[in-house]
C-alpha positions as CSV (number, residue, x, y, z in Angstrom):
1,M,11.9,19.9,-28.5
2,E,9.7,17.0,-28.5
3,R,8.5,15.8,-31.7
4,N,4.7,16.4,-31.2
5,T,4.2,18.0,-27.5
6,R,0.3,18.3,-27.8
7,Q,-0.1,14.4,-28.2
8,R,2.6,13.7,-25.6
9,N,0.8,15.9,-23.1
10,A,-2.7,14.4,-23.9
11,I,-1.2,10.9,-23.3
12,L,0.3,12.0,-20.3
13,D,-2.8,13.7,-19.3
14,A,-4.9,11.1,-19.5
15,I,-2.7,8.6,-17.4
16,S,-2.2,11.3,-14.8
17,E,-6.3,12.4,-14.7
18,A,-7.2,8.8,-14.7
19,G,-6.7,7.7,-11.2
20,R,-6.1,4.2,-12.2
21,P,-3.8,2.2,-14.5
22,L,-5.1,2.6,-18.2
23,S,-4.7,0.2,-20.9
24,T,-3.3,1.2,-24.2
25,Q,-6.6,1.3,-25.9
26,E,-7.7,3.5,-23.0
27,I,-5.1,6.1,-23.3
28,L,-5.8,6.1,-27.1
29,A,-9.4,7.0,-26.5
30,A,-8.5,9.4,-23.9
31,G,-6.0,11.1,-26.0
32,Q,-8.2,11.3,-29.4
33,A,-10.5,13.2,-27.0
34,V,-8.1,16.0,-26.9
35,V,-6.0,15.0,-30.1
36,P,-8.3,13.4,-32.7
37,S,-5.4,12.4,-35.1
38,L,-3.7,10.5,-32.6
39,S,-2.6,7.1,-33.6
40,I,-2.0,4.0,-32.0
41,A,1.6,3.9,-33.2
42,T,2.1,7.3,-31.3
43,V,0.6,5.8,-28.5
44,Y,3.0,3.3,-28.2
45,R,6.3,5.1,-29.0
46,T,5.0,7.9,-26.5
47,L,4.5,5.1,-23.8
48,K,7.9,3.6,-24.6
49,D,9.5,7.2,-24.0
50,L,7.7,8.1,-21.0
51,T,8.5,4.7,-19.5
52,A,12.1,5.4,-20.2
53,E,12.3,9.1,-18.6
54,S,10.6,7.7,-15.6
55,W,7.1,9.6,-15.9
56,I,5.2,6.5,-15.9
57,L,5.4,2.8,-14.7
58,P,3.9,-0.2,-16.5
59,V,1.4,-2.3,-14.3
60,K,2.0,-6.0,-15.3
61,L,-0.8,-8.5,-14.8
62,P,-0.2,-12.1,-15.4
63,G,-0.9,-12.9,-19.2
64,E,-2.2,-9.4,-20.0
65,A,-0.9,-6.2,-22.0
66,D,0.9,-3.6,-19.9
67,R,-1.4,-0.9,-18.1
68,Y,0.4,2.2,-17.3
69,E,0.4,4.6,-14.3
70,M,2.2,7.8,-13.2
71,T,5.5,7.0,-11.2
72,Q,5.0,9.0,-8.2
73,L,2.2,6.8,-6.8
74,G,4.4,5.0,-4.2
75,D,3.9,1.3,-2.8
76,H,0.4,0.1,-3.7
77,Y,-1.4,-2.9,-5.1
78,H,-4.0,-3.5,-7.8
79,F,-7.6,-4.4,-8.1
80,K,-8.6,-5.9,-11.4
81,C,-12.4,-6.0,-11.9
82,S,-13.4,-9.6,-13.4
83,A,-16.6,-7.9,-15.2
84,C,-15.1,-4.8,-16.7
85,S,-11.5,-5.3,-16.8
86,R,-10.5,-2.0,-15.5
87,V,-7.7,-1.9,-13.0
88,F,-7.6,0.3,-9.8
89,D,-4.9,1.4,-7.2
90,I,-5.2,0.1,-3.9
91,H,-3.4,2.2,-1.4
92,E,-4.1,0.0,1.9
93,R,-0.8,-1.2,3.6
94,I,0.3,-4.7,4.0
95,K,3.2,-5.2,6.3
96,K,6.0,-7.6,5.5
97,S,5.4,-8.8,8.9
98,N,1.9,-10.2,8.2
99,L,2.8,-12.2,5.1
100,L,3.2,-16.0,6.1
101,V,6.2,-17.4,4.8
102,P,8.6,-20.3,5.4
103,R,10.6,-20.2,8.5
104,D,14.1,-18.6,7.6
105,F,12.8,-16.9,4.4
106,V,13.1,-13.2,3.9
107,I,10.7,-11.2,1.7
108,E,12.6,-8.7,-0.3
109,K,9.9,-7.6,-2.6
110,Y,6.0,-8.7,-3.3
111,D,3.3,-7.7,-5.5
112,L,-0.5,-8.2,-4.7
113,I,-3.2,-8.0,-7.2
114,L,-6.8,-8.6,-6.2
115,Y,-9.6,-9.7,-8.3
116,G,-13.4,-9.1,-7.9
117,R,-16.3,-7.0,-9.1
118,C,-15.6,-3.0,-8.7
119,S,-18.4,-1.0,-7.4
120,E,-19.9,0.0,-10.8
121,C,-20.3,-3.4,-11.6
122,Q,-21.8,-4.9,-8.7
123,P,-25.5,-6.1,-8.6
124,K,-27.7,-3.5,-7.7
125,P,-30.3,-4.7,-4.9
């Protein structure tokens, strides 16, 4: 049996219900809304376990701490808001054949991160 299923479930629920990749601090805040005693150490330990068990995946942005999302989302890209720093999933497809690479190069894998302002951070007219 898991060490503290209530804390683990609060963390997993926070990630699955967010609809976007969450930072460790966002996971802690959402988890503490359900389990006020949840600590950052427990969050880190649980994220490590959930990643090892393939429940979640780290989202890596250059020069930043990982964010986390559910594994079943399939191939997709990410958008980082330059104002609020939140990261969002983008599910539009980009075909490998549309990417310009040098002749005789073969694309095996690619990652795309878009940067800009999310809808909440756009200046209001």
